[in-house]
PDB file with SEQRES, HELIX, SHEET and CRYST1 records, atoms N, CA, C and O in Angstrom:
SEQRES   1 A   59  MET GLU VAL ASN ARG VAL LYS GLN ILE LEU SER SER SER          
SEQRES   2 A   59  ALA ASP ILE ASP VAL ARG TYR HIS GLY ALA SER VAL TRP          
SEQRES   3 A   59  ILE ASP GLN LEU HIS GLU ASP GLY ARG THR ALA THR VAL          
SEQRES   4 A   59  HIS LEU ARG GLY PRO LEU GLU GLU ARG THR GLN VAL ASP          
SEQRES   5 A   59  ILE ALA GLU LEU GLU GLU ALA                                  
HELIX    1 AA1 VAL A    3  SER A   11  1                                   9    
HELIX    2 AA2 ILE A   53  GLU A   55  5                                   3    
SHEET    1 AA1 5 ARG A  48  ASP A  52  0                                        
SHEET    2 AA1 5 THR A  36  LEU A  41 -1                                        
SHEET    3 AA1 5 ALA A  23  LEU A  30 -1                                        
SHEET    4 AA1 5 VAL A  18  TYR A  20 -1                                        
SHEET    5 AA1 5 LEU A  56  GLU A  58 -1                                        
CRYST1    1.000    1.000    1.000  90.00  90.00  90.00 P 1           1          
ATOM      1  N   MET A   1     -50.490 -13.517  -1.513  1.00  0.00           N  
ATOM      2  CA  MET A   1     -51.005 -12.296  -0.907  1.00  0.00           C  
ATOM      3  C   MET A   1     -51.867 -11.590  -1.942  1.00  0.00           C  
ATOM      4  O   MET A   1     -51.562 -11.628  -3.134  1.00  0.00           O  
ATOM      5  N   GLU A   2     -52.920 -10.960  -1.505  1.00  0.00           N  
ATOM      6  CA  GLU A   2     -53.809 -10.245  -2.406  1.00  0.00           C  
ATOM      7  C   GLU A   2     -53.276  -8.852  -2.712  1.00  0.00           C  
ATOM      8  O   GLU A   2     -52.548  -8.275  -1.904  1.00  0.00           O  
ATOM      9  N   VAL A   3     -53.627  -8.315  -3.857  1.00  0.00           N  
ATOM     10  CA  VAL A   3     -53.114  -7.000  -4.316  1.00  0.00           C  
ATOM     11  C   VAL A   3     -53.503  -5.896  -3.338  1.00  0.00           C  
ATOM     12  O   VAL A   3     -52.699  -4.997  -3.093  1.00  0.00           O  
ATOM     13  N   ASN A   4     -54.703  -5.932  -2.773  1.00  0.00           N  
ATOM     14  CA  ASN A   4     -55.134  -4.895  -1.835  1.00  0.00           C  
ATOM     15  C   ASN A   4     -54.244  -4.887  -0.580  1.00  0.00           C  
ATOM     16  O   ASN A   4     -53.937  -3.822  -0.046  1.00  0.00           O  
ATOM     17  N   ARG A   5     -53.835  -6.067  -0.116  1.00  0.00           N  
ATOM     18  CA  ARG A   5     -52.987  -6.155   1.069  1.00  0.00           C  
ATOM     19  C   ARG A   5     -51.578  -5.604   0.749  1.00  0.00           C  
ATOM     20  O   ARG A   5     -50.976  -4.931   1.585  1.00  0.00           O  
ATOM     21  N   VAL A   6     -51.065  -5.886  -0.443  1.00  0.00           N  
ATOM     22  CA  VAL A   6     -49.780  -5.340  -0.857  1.00  0.00           C  
ATOM     23  C   VAL A   6     -49.844  -3.817  -0.831  1.00  0.00           C  
ATOM     24  O   VAL A   6     -48.923  -3.165  -0.339  1.00  0.00           O  
ATOM     25  N   LYS A   7     -50.924  -3.251  -1.358  1.00  0.00           N  
ATOM     26  CA  LYS A   7     -51.096  -1.783  -1.359  1.00  0.00           C  
ATOM     27  C   LYS A   7     -51.137  -1.240   0.059  1.00  0.00           C  
ATOM     28  O   LYS A   7     -50.525  -0.211   0.345  1.00  0.00           O  
ATOM     29  N   GLN A   8     -51.849  -1.919   0.953  1.00  0.00           N  
ATOM     30  CA  GLN A   8     -51.911  -1.480   2.360  1.00  0.00           C  
ATOM     31  C   GLN A   8     -50.536  -1.491   3.005  1.00  0.00           C  
ATOM     32  O   GLN A   8     -50.177  -0.559   3.725  1.00  0.00           O  
ATOM     33  N   ILE A   9     -49.767  -2.539   2.751  1.00  0.00           N  
ATOM     34  CA  ILE A   9     -48.439  -2.639   3.338  1.00  0.00           C  
ATOM     35  C   ILE A   9     -47.533  -1.530   2.802  1.00  0.00           C  
ATOM     36  O   ILE A   9     -46.799  -0.907   3.570  1.00  0.00           O  
ATOM     37  N   LEU A  10     -47.577  -1.278   1.493  1.00  0.00           N  
ATOM     38  CA  LEU A  10     -46.791  -0.231   0.909  1.00  0.00           C  
ATOM     39  C   LEU A  10     -47.100   1.155   1.471  1.00  0.00           C  
ATOM     40  O   LEU A  10     -46.201   1.984   1.616  1.00  0.00           O  
ATOM     41  N   SER A  11     -48.387   1.409   1.791  1.00  0.00           N  
ATOM     42  CA  SER A  11     -48.772   2.712   2.294  1.00  0.00           C  
ATOM     43  C   SER A  11     -48.658   2.860   3.834  1.00  0.00           C  
ATOM     44  O   SER A  11     -48.817   3.945   4.392  1.00  0.00           O  
ATOM     45  N   SER A  12     -48.379   1.728   4.476  1.00  0.00           N  
ATOM     46  CA  SER A  12     -48.299   1.719   5.951  1.00  0.00           C  
ATOM     47  C   SER A  12     -46.927   2.201   6.461  1.00  0.00           C  
ATOM     48  O   SER A  12     -45.902   1.952   5.825  1.00  0.00           O  
ATOM     49  N   SER A  13     -46.917   2.879   7.590  1.00  0.00           N  
ATOM     50  CA  SER A  13     -45.656   3.263   8.186  1.00  0.00           C  
ATOM     51  C   SER A  13     -45.163   2.186   9.168  1.00  0.00           C  
ATOM     52  O   SER A  13     -44.065   2.292   9.715  1.00  0.00           O  
ATOM     53  N   ALA A  14     -45.983   1.155   9.381  1.00  0.00           N  
ATOM     54  CA  ALA A  14     -45.642   0.083  10.310  1.00  0.00           C  
ATOM     55  C   ALA A  14     -44.598  -0.853   9.683  1.00  0.00           C  
ATOM     56  O   ALA A  14     -44.483  -0.918   8.459  1.00  0.00           O  
ATOM     57  N   ASP A  15     -43.859  -1.557  10.496  1.00  0.00           N  
ATOM     58  CA  ASP A  15     -42.888  -2.557  10.052  1.00  0.00           C  
ATOM     59  C   ASP A  15     -43.604  -3.900   9.969  1.00  0.00           C  
ATOM     60  O   ASP A  15     -43.727  -4.604  10.972  1.00  0.00           O  
ATOM     61  N   ILE A  16     -44.072  -4.251   8.789  1.00  0.00           N  
ATOM     62  CA  ILE A  16     -44.877  -5.469   8.590  1.00  0.00           C  
ATOM     63  C   ILE A  16     -43.947  -6.536   8.000  1.00  0.00           C  
ATOM     64  O   ILE A  16     -43.301  -6.325   6.973  1.00  0.00           O  
ATOM     65  N   ASP A  17     -43.899  -7.674   8.673  1.00  0.00           N  
ATOM     66  CA  ASP A  17     -43.032  -8.771   8.256  1.00  0.00           C  
ATOM     67  C   ASP A  17     -43.664  -9.529   7.090  1.00  0.00           C  
ATOM     68  O   ASP A  17     -44.711 -10.157   7.243  1.00  0.00           O  
ATOM     69  N   VAL A  18     -43.027  -9.465   5.938  1.00  0.00           N  
ATOM     70  CA  VAL A  18     -43.477 -10.197   4.736  1.00  0.00           C  
ATOM     71  C   VAL A  18     -42.415 -11.172   4.370  1.00  0.00           C  
ATOM     72  O   VAL A  18     -41.225 -10.858   4.415  1.00  0.00           O  
ATOM     73  N   ARG A  19     -42.840 -12.387   3.999  1.00  0.00           N  
ATOM     74  CA  ARG A  19     -41.915 -13.473   3.633  1.00  0.00           C  
ATOM     75  C   ARG A  19     -42.101 -13.905   2.185  1.00  0.00           C  
ATOM     76  O   ARG A  19     -43.215 -13.960   1.666  1.00  0.00           O  
ATOM     77  N   TYR A  20     -40.985 -14.205   1.558  1.00  0.00           N  
ATOM     78  CA  TYR A  20     -40.958 -14.761   0.202  1.00  0.00           C  
ATOM     79  C   TYR A  20     -40.153 -16.056   0.278  1.00  0.00           C  
ATOM     80  O   TYR A  20     -38.935 -16.021   0.447  1.00  0.00           O  
ATOM     81  N   HIS A  21     -40.816 -17.172   0.156  1.00  0.00           N  
ATOM     82  CA  HIS A  21     -40.172 -18.500   0.304  1.00  0.00           C  
ATOM     83  C   HIS A  21     -39.373 -18.586   1.607  1.00  0.00           C  
ATOM     84  O   HIS A  21     -38.257 -19.104   1.631  1.00  0.00           O  
ATOM     85  N   GLY A  22     -39.962 -18.071   2.683  1.00  0.00           N  
ATOM     86  CA  GLY A  22     -39.338 -18.152   3.998  1.00  0.00           C  
ATOM     87  C   GLY A  22     -38.391 -17.042   4.354  1.00  0.00           C  
ATOM     88  O   GLY A  22     -38.041 -16.882   5.523  1.00  0.00           O  
ATOM     89  N   ALA A  23     -37.960 -16.258   3.365  1.00  0.00           N  
ATOM     90  CA  ALA A  23     -37.023 -15.172   3.617  1.00  0.00           C  
ATOM     91  C   ALA A  23     -37.786 -13.857   3.874  1.00  0.00           C  
ATOM     92  O   ALA A  23     -38.753 -13.556   3.174  1.00  0.00           O  
ATOM     93  N   SER A  24     -37.360 -13.096   4.852  1.00  0.00           N  
ATOM     94  CA  SER A  24     -37.997 -11.815   5.171  1.00  0.00           C  
ATOM     95  C   SER A  24     -37.611 -10.767   4.127  1.00  0.00           C  
ATOM     96  O   SER A  24     -36.428 -10.547   3.867  1.00  0.00           O  
ATOM     97  N   VAL A  25     -38.620 -10.121   3.531  1.00  0.00           N  
ATOM     98  CA  VAL A  25     -38.380  -9.152   2.467  1.00  0.00           C  
ATOM     99  C   VAL A  25     -39.125  -7.854   2.699  1.00  0.00           C  
ATOM    100  O   VAL A  25     -40.117  -7.811   3.426  1.00  0.00           O  
ATOM    101  N   TRP A  26     -38.625  -6.780   2.061  1.00  0.00           N  
ATOM    102  CA  TRP A  26     -39.338  -5.530   1.972  1.00  0.00           C  
ATOM    103  C   TRP A  26     -39.983  -5.469   0.569  1.00  0.00           C  
ATOM    104  O   TRP A  26     -39.366  -5.854  -0.424  1.00  0.00           O  
ATOM    105  N   ILE A  27     -41.215  -4.986   0.511  1.00  0.00           N  
ATOM    106  CA  ILE A  27     -41.871  -4.752  -0.785  1.00  0.00           C  
ATOM    107  C   ILE A  27     -41.497  -3.325  -1.222  1.00  0.00           C  
ATOM    108  O   ILE A  27     -41.796  -2.362  -0.515  1.00  0.00           O  
ATOM    109  N   ASP A  28     -40.847  -3.193  -2.382  1.00  0.00           N  
ATOM    110  CA  ASP A  28     -40.450  -1.907  -2.865  1.00  0.00           C  
ATOM    111  C   ASP A  28     -41.514  -1.251  -3.738  1.00  0.00           C  
ATOM    112  O   ASP A  28     -41.749  -0.045  -3.658  1.00  0.00           O  
ATOM    113  N   GLN A  29     -42.164  -2.085  -4.589  1.00  0.00           N  
ATOM    114  CA  GLN A  29     -43.076  -1.520  -5.582  1.00  0.00           C  
ATOM    115  C   GLN A  29     -44.015  -2.611  -6.075  1.00  0.00           C  
ATOM    116  O   GLN A  29     -43.591  -3.741  -6.315  1.00  0.00           O  
ATOM    117  N   LEU A  30     -45.301  -2.268  -6.228  1.00  0.00           N  
ATOM    118  CA  LEU A  30     -46.257  -3.118  -6.897  1.00  0.00           C  
ATOM    119  C   LEU A  30     -46.291  -2.713  -8.338  1.00  0.00           C  
ATOM    120  O   LEU A  30     -46.414  -1.526  -8.640  1.00  0.00           O  
ATOM    121  N   HIS A  31     -46.186  -3.668  -9.248  1.00  0.00           N  
ATOM    122  CA  HIS A  31     -46.171  -3.351 -10.667  1.00  0.00           C  
ATOM    123  C   HIS A  31     -47.595  -3.145 -11.193  1.00  0.00           C  
ATOM    124  O   HIS A  31     -48.569  -3.580 -10.578  1.00  0.00           O  
ATOM    125  N   GLU A  32     -47.691  -2.480 -12.331  1.00  0.00           N  
ATOM    126  CA  GLU A  32     -48.988  -2.123 -12.910  1.00  0.00           C  
ATOM    127  C   GLU A  32     -49.848  -3.314 -13.248  1.00  0.00           C  
ATOM    128  O   GLU A  32     -51.073  -3.198 -13.288  1.00  0.00           O  
ATOM    129  N   ASP A  33     -49.223  -4.482 -13.499  1.00  0.00           N  
ATOM    130  CA  ASP A  33     -50.016  -5.663 -13.835  1.00  0.00           C  
ATOM    131  C   ASP A  33     -50.832  -6.174 -12.651  1.00  0.00           C  
ATOM    132  O   ASP A  33     -51.744  -6.982 -12.829  1.00  0.00           O  
ATOM    133  N   GLY A  34     -50.504  -5.700 -11.420  1.00  0.00           N  
ATOM    134  CA  GLY A  34     -51.241  -6.083 -10.242  1.00  0.00           C  
ATOM    135  C   GLY A  34     -50.942  -7.536  -9.780  1.00  0.00           C  
ATOM    136  O   GLY A  34     -51.572  -8.029  -8.844  1.00  0.00           O  
ATOM    137  N   ARG A  35     -49.984  -8.209 -10.438  1.00  0.00           N  
ATOM    138  CA  ARG A  35     -49.658  -9.566 -10.071  1.00  0.00           C  
ATOM    139  C   ARG A  35     -48.222  -9.740  -9.612  1.00  0.00           C  
ATOM    140  O   ARG A  35     -47.869 -10.752  -9.007  1.00  0.00           O  
ATOM    141  N   THR A  36     -47.387  -8.731  -9.908  1.00  0.00           N  
ATOM    142  CA  THR A  36     -45.967  -8.842  -9.532  1.00  0.00           C  
ATOM    143  C   THR A  36     -45.534  -7.620  -8.747  1.00  0.00           C  
ATOM    144  O   THR A  36     -46.159  -6.562  -8.817  1.00  0.00           O  
ATOM    145  N   ALA A  37     -44.448  -7.785  -7.995  1.00  0.00           N  
ATOM    146  CA  ALA A  37     -43.898  -6.686  -7.195  1.00  0.00           C  
ATOM    147  C   ALA A  37     -42.383  -6.835  -7.179  1.00  0.00           C  
ATOM    148  O   ALA A  37     -41.851  -7.924  -7.395  1.00  0.00           O  
ATOM    149  N   THR A  38     -41.693  -5.723  -6.920  1.00  0.00           N  
ATOM    150  CA  THR A  38     -40.266  -5.750  -6.690  1.00  0.00           C  
ATOM    151  C   THR A  38     -40.019  -5.774  -5.189  1.00  0.00           C  
ATOM    152  O   THR A  38     -40.574  -4.965  -4.445  1.00  0.00           O  
ATOM    153  N   VAL A  39     -39.170  -6.721  -4.746  1.00  0.00           N  
ATOM    154  CA  VAL A  39     -38.858  -6.868  -3.318  1.00  0.00           C  
ATOM    155  C   VAL A  39     -37.342  -6.968  -3.156  1.00  0.00           C  
ATOM    156  O   VAL A  39     -36.616  -7.237  -4.112  1.00  0.00           O  
ATOM    157  N   HIS A  40     -36.880  -6.744  -1.916  1.00  0.00           N  
ATOM    158  CA  HIS A  40     -35.494  -7.006  -1.558  1.00  0.00           C  
ATOM    159  C   HIS A  40     -35.433  -7.585  -0.174  1.00  0.00           C  
ATOM    160  O   HIS A  40     -36.301  -7.325   0.660  1.00  0.00           O  
ATOM    161  N   LEU A  41     -34.401  -8.377   0.075  1.00  0.00           N  
ATOM    162  CA  LEU A  41     -34.184  -8.997   1.362  1.00  0.00           C  
ATOM    163  C   LEU A  41     -33.950  -7.944   2.444  1.00  0.00           C  
ATOM    164  O   LEU A  41     -33.300  -6.928   2.196  1.00  0.00           O  
ATOM    165  N   ARG A  42     -34.467  -8.182   3.620  1.00  0.00           N  
ATOM    166  CA  ARG A  42     -34.156  -7.314   4.784  1.00  0.00           C  
ATOM    167  C   ARG A  42     -32.706  -7.552   5.108  1.00  0.00           C  
ATOM    168  O   ARG A  42     -32.238  -8.690   5.071  1.00  0.00           O  
ATOM    169  N   GLY A  43     -31.994  -6.506   5.421  1.00  0.00           N  
ATOM    170  CA  GLY A  43     -30.603  -6.651   5.788  1.00  0.00           C  
ATOM    171  C   GLY A  43     -29.673  -5.870   4.870  1.00  0.00           C  
ATOM    172  O   GLY A  43     -30.118  -4.978   4.148  1.00  0.00           O  
ATOM    173  N   PRO A  44     -28.402  -6.197   4.894  1.00  0.00           N  
ATOM    174  CA  PRO A  44     -27.411  -5.386   4.140  1.00  0.00           C  
ATOM    175  C   PRO A  44     -27.496  -5.536   2.621  1.00  0.00           C  
ATOM    176  O   PRO A  44     -27.067  -4.640   1.894  1.00  0.00           O  
ATOM    177  N   LEU A  45     -28.025  -6.621   2.143  1.00  0.00           N  
ATOM    178  CA  LEU A  45     -28.080  -6.803   0.673  1.00  0.00           C  
ATOM    179  C   LEU A  45     -29.241  -6.032   0.093  1.00  0.00           C  
ATOM    180  O   LEU A  45     -30.363  -6.109   0.593  1.00  0.00           O  
ATOM    181  N   GLU A  46     -28.969  -5.286  -0.965  1.00  0.00           N  
ATOM    182  CA  GLU A  46     -30.011  -4.446  -1.564  1.00  0.00           C  
ATOM    183  C   GLU A  46     -30.454  -5.026  -2.945  1.00  0.00           C  
ATOM    184  O   GLU A  46     -31.104  -4.318  -3.714  1.00  0.00           O  
ATOM    185  N   GLU A  47     -30.122  -6.266  -3.257  1.00  0.00           N  
ATOM    186  CA  GLU A  47     -30.487  -6.831  -4.522  1.00  0.00           C  
ATOM    187  C   GLU A  47     -32.023  -6.947  -4.624  1.00  0.00           C  
ATOM    188  O   GLU A  47     -32.676  -7.498  -3.738  1.00  0.00           O  
ATOM    189  N   ARG A  48     -32.563  -6.431  -5.693  1.00  0.00           N  
ATOM    190  CA  ARG A  48     -34.005  -6.440  -5.874  1.00  0.00           C  
ATOM    191  C   ARG A  48     -34.420  -7.522  -6.869  1.00  0.00           C  
ATOM    192  O   ARG A  48     -33.699  -7.819  -7.822  1.00  0.00           O  
ATOM    193  N   THR A  49     -35.575  -8.095  -6.634  1.00  0.00           N  
ATOM    194  CA  THR A  49     -36.094  -9.200  -7.417  1.00  0.00           C  
ATOM    195  C   THR A  49     -37.567  -8.955  -7.702  1.00  0.00           C  
ATOM    196  O   THR A  49     -38.307  -8.466  -6.849  1.00  0.00           O  
ATOM    197  N   GLN A  50     -37.977  -9.303  -8.915  1.00  0.00           N  
ATOM    198  CA  GLN A  50     -39.385  -9.225  -9.278  1.00  0.00           C  
ATOM    199  C   GLN A  50     -40.011 -10.567  -8.941  1.00  0.00           C  
ATOM    200  O   GLN A  50     -39.509 -11.611  -9.359  1.00  0.00           O  
ATOM    201  N   VAL A  51     -41.125 -10.546  -8.174  1.00  0.00           N  
ATOM    202  CA  VAL A  51     -41.773 -11.782  -7.723  1.00  0.00           C  
ATOM    203  C   VAL A  51     -43.281 -11.697  -7.971  1.00  0.00           C  
ATOM    204  O   VAL A  51     -43.850 -10.617  -8.127  1.00  0.00           O  
ATOM    205  N   ASP A  52     -43.892 -12.857  -8.001  1.00  0.00           N  
ATOM    206  CA  ASP A  52     -45.369 -12.966  -8.121  1.00  0.00           C  
ATOM    207  C   ASP A  52     -45.926 -12.701  -6.700  1.00  0.00           C  
ATOM    208  O   ASP A  52     -45.488 -13.347  -5.748  1.00  0.00           O  
ATOM    209  N   ILE A  53     -46.849 -11.796  -6.551  1.00  0.00           N  
ATOM    210  CA  ILE A  53     -47.353 -11.456  -5.212  1.00  0.00           C  
ATOM    211  C   ILE A  53     -48.084 -12.617  -4.554  1.00  0.00           C  
ATOM    212  O   ILE A  53     -48.231 -12.639  -3.332  1.00  0.00           O  
ATOM    213  N   ALA A  54     -48.547 -13.589  -5.351  1.00  0.00           N  
ATOM    214  CA  ALA A  54     -49.191 -14.782  -4.790  1.00  0.00           C  
ATOM    215  C   ALA A  54     -48.209 -15.591  -3.934  1.00  0.00           C  
ATOM    216  O   ALA A  54     -48.623 -16.394  -3.099  1.00  0.00           O  
ATOM    217  N   GLU A  55     -46.901 -15.373  -4.150  1.00  0.00           N  
ATOM    218  CA  GLU A  55     -45.884 -16.112  -3.397  1.00  0.00           C  
ATOM    219  C   GLU A  55     -45.454 -15.371  -2.141  1.00  0.00           C  
ATOM    220  O   GLU A  55     -44.625 -15.887  -1.392  1.00  0.00           O  
ATOM    221  N   LEU A  56     -45.991 -14.170  -1.880  1.00  0.00           N  
ATOM    222  CA  LEU A  56     -45.657 -13.427  -0.687  1.00  0.00           C  
ATOM    223  C   LEU A  56     -46.628 -13.811   0.437  1.00  0.00           C  
ATOM    224  O   LEU A  56     -47.821 -14.009   0.212  1.00  0.00           O  
ATOM    225  N   GLU A  57     -46.081 -13.908   1.642  1.00  0.00           N  
ATOM    226  CA  GLU A  57     -46.896 -14.226   2.810  1.00  0.00           C  
ATOM    227  C   GLU A  57     -46.612 -13.245   3.923  1.00  0.00           C  
ATOM    228  O   GLU A  57     -45.478 -12.805   4.114  1.00  0.00           O  
ATOM    229  N   GLU A  58     -47.666 -12.907   4.659  1.00  0.00           N  
ATOM    230  CA  GLU A  58     -47.490 -12.052   5.832  1.00  0.00           C  
ATOM    231  C   GLU A  58     -47.171 -12.947   7.004  1.00  0.00           C  
ATOM    232  O   GLU A  58     -47.910 -13.894   7.274  1.00  0.00           O  
ATOM    233  N   ALA A  59     -46.087 -12.670   7.710  1.00  0.00           N  
ATOM    234  CA  ALA A  59     -45.660 -13.544   8.831  1.00  0.00           C  
ATOM    235  C   ALA A  59     -46.451 -13.259  10.076  1.00  0.00           C  
ATOM    236  O   ALA A  59     -46.228 -13.894  11.107  1.00  0.00           O  
TER     237      ALA A  59                                                      
END                                                                             
């Protein structure tokens, strides 16, 4: 996913389905390097993970 699309998703009030290796995730924060973001799985688990935004896909 491109950095501009990550920014659009973060600023949107819509529920946009984003996938990380097939799992549905919420994007919490784009990091200053513009290449990584903090995400967490949709659902009851709140564990956050830092991922490369190139590995995020819009479903």
